[in-house]
N, C-alpha and C positions, 0 to 999 in steps of 0.2 A: 407819337409812329402808330399809324394804323398795321391792323392785320389784317393778310387777307382775309380769317375767320376769325372767328369768335373762340376766347379760351376762357375756362368755368377759373373760378376763383377758388375750386378745389381739385381740379387741376392742376392749377399754380402750386398748392400747397405739395401735392405727392411729387413734383418737379425740380422742388426748391428740398424737399425730405431728400431725394435721390440722391441731390451734389451733394447734401451734407456729410453723408454717409461714406460717398466716394473720395471727398477731402480729406475724412479722418485717417489721421496715421497710424498704419499697421503696429500694432505692439509686439513685441520680440515675446514668442514662445519660451516657458519654461524648458534648459536644456535636460532631458530626458540620458542618466546614466543608462546603458546597457553592460550588463556585467558577462561573463564568459559561463554560459551553460555548464551545471554541472553532471555529473555521470547516475545513471539512477541506483539508486542505493548508496550513493556517497553524504560523508557523514559531514552536514556542513557549520556545527556546533561546538562548544568550548569540547576540550578533552585537555586531558595528560600529553598525548604526544602533539602538540598542533601549539601557535601563539595566537589563535583567536583571543579575544579581547569578552565578557559578560557584555547584557544592555546596560545603561546607564552608566559606561567605562570612567565619564567626570567625575559625575556622584560621587565614586567608591572611590577615588582618591583621594576625596573634599569629604572622606566621614571622621576625619581627625582621629584616626588609630583605631577606630572602633573593630573589633571583628566580623566581617559579615561575611556571609554563605552567598557566592554572587552565582552559583550553578550548580544546580544534580544531572549527574547525566550518568548514560547507560553502555556499555558496546558487548558485543560477542569477541570473544576474541579466536586468534586462529588455531589456538592447540584443544576449542572446544567450551572451556572456559567460559565463566560472564563477568563481568565489571563495572560496579557502579564504582562513582565518584559527585565528590563535592570540591568545588574551587571554591575556595576562602580567601579572604582580603590580608587575611593575617596566618600563623600558624597559633593553632586551636589546641586545647588538651582535649581531650577524647576517655569515654570509660565506654565498655561495652555492657549490652543488657540482653539477657537472653530469658523468654516464656516459652511456653507450648505454643506453637504454630506463629511464633515472631518473633524477632531478632533486631536488635538497637542499637545505633550507633550516635551516643550522646557526647553533645560537640558543645560543652561549656561556654560558657560568654559570650554567644555568638548570638544574632538576629539575620533579616532578609532584609534590601533592600528595595527590591521589589516584588509584586503578588504573585507574580509568575512563578517563582524559584519555589512555593508551594504548591504547585501545581501536581499530582503524582505521575509514577512514571508507571504504564500495563505493559508489565512484561509479559502474560499470561501467553501468550505464544510462539516465547520465544525455549530454547531449551535452555532455560536456567531453573534451579528450585525455588527460585524469588516470584508471585505473581504481580507484586505490587512494589513498591519506594515511594516513600513518602516523606519529607518534612512536616511534622509536629513541633507545638512550645511545650513545655517544659519549663516551667516557672522563666529564668531570667538563662535558662538555656536553650538548643535545639536540637532535636532528636532526627537521627534518619534512620525511619522503620523500615523491615521489611517484612513482608508478609510470605513462610513460607508454607511450602508443599514437599518438600523433606528436609528428614535431619540431617542437614548437612552444617558444616563448619568453615566458615569465612575465612581469607589471610587478608589483615587488618594492617595498613600501612600507609604513610606519609612522605610526601617529596612539594620540592621545588618545583615552580611553574614559573612559565615565560610573561615577561613584566609585572614585575613583584607579585605572582600571585601562590598560592599553596595549595596543595590537591590530598585531602583524604580518601584513599581506594580502597576498598572492600570488593575481595575476589573470592567467587565461590569457584568449586573445583567443575569440570568435567563431568557427566555424565549422561543419564538418557530418563530425563525428566516430563519429555510430554511424548504422549502418542504419534507414533509419524502413522502414514497414510498405508491402507491393508494391503498385505506382497500378494503378488501375483500368483494363482496356479501354480502350483510345482508343474515341471511337463511330463510329457507321459513317459513311462520307462521304455528301453530300446528294446524291442521284439512285440512290445504287446500290442493286440489287435486292436484296430479306432474301428467302432462303427464306424460304416459309410450307409447310403441312402443305396435302398436294392435299382437299376433301372427298373421298368415297366418291362415285362414278356408279353407278346407277341404269338399269337396261335400261328403256327410254322401255314407254310404259302406250300399246297396240295403242287405239287409237280405234274401231273398229270389233268388233262380238259375233259370236261362234262363231254357229252355226246351231242349233238344238237338236236332236237326231233320237231320238225316241224308242227305248225297246228293244225287239227284238221279244218276244209273250210264250211262255211255254211252254205245252206241249201242257195238255190238260185232265185231266190226270190226273198231273202235277206241281206243280201250281198250290198256293199258301199261300193255300186259301180263306179265311183270316182275314187277311190281307193283301190292301189294294186292289191291282186292279192298275195293273198298270206300275210295281211297286215289290217 
């Protein structure tokens, strides 16, 4: 078969390549799950008052009965107090250890299952006597260590949580632990004179008009004849 025009070999390669791309079946795209947006400031992590599970929840269930700290958390309470808590896979024995500027809750015979559990909780910008809290190793135990900026004593309690977990709760009382913004200046007292900018004073205008006196005319030889007399 003859063609009215001659097609070069490299042009045929481009045509065949384009047809191969068009004939390739379109692969199914992975489905993306879109969750409802949360309000600003909404806490989405583990807490004693919700049923959220920690990271690697399945690995915790397969831990053969070992006691694990699965989540450390912090919350400000509505009464102005602050709460720190530990989520554990099983109830554990605790001991309080106090030193200058530090407060520790020792949790016996426990470990962690993910490294993020030991990241510090930075709370120095919150109205709490604790500037930082973190989990530290103490031989076969773990310690929940609090760096203190006020000499206050917390309340330690334990309670059962959802999905078979357990919580150790450390509550600190309300107080003023951080400096707030500078207060506005007090209002001026009633009856006090407030200085004002004085308006510019202008000289009073005279009510009398000055009498007009005509200028004397120059001699005839020095006059500008093109201008009317008197100018």
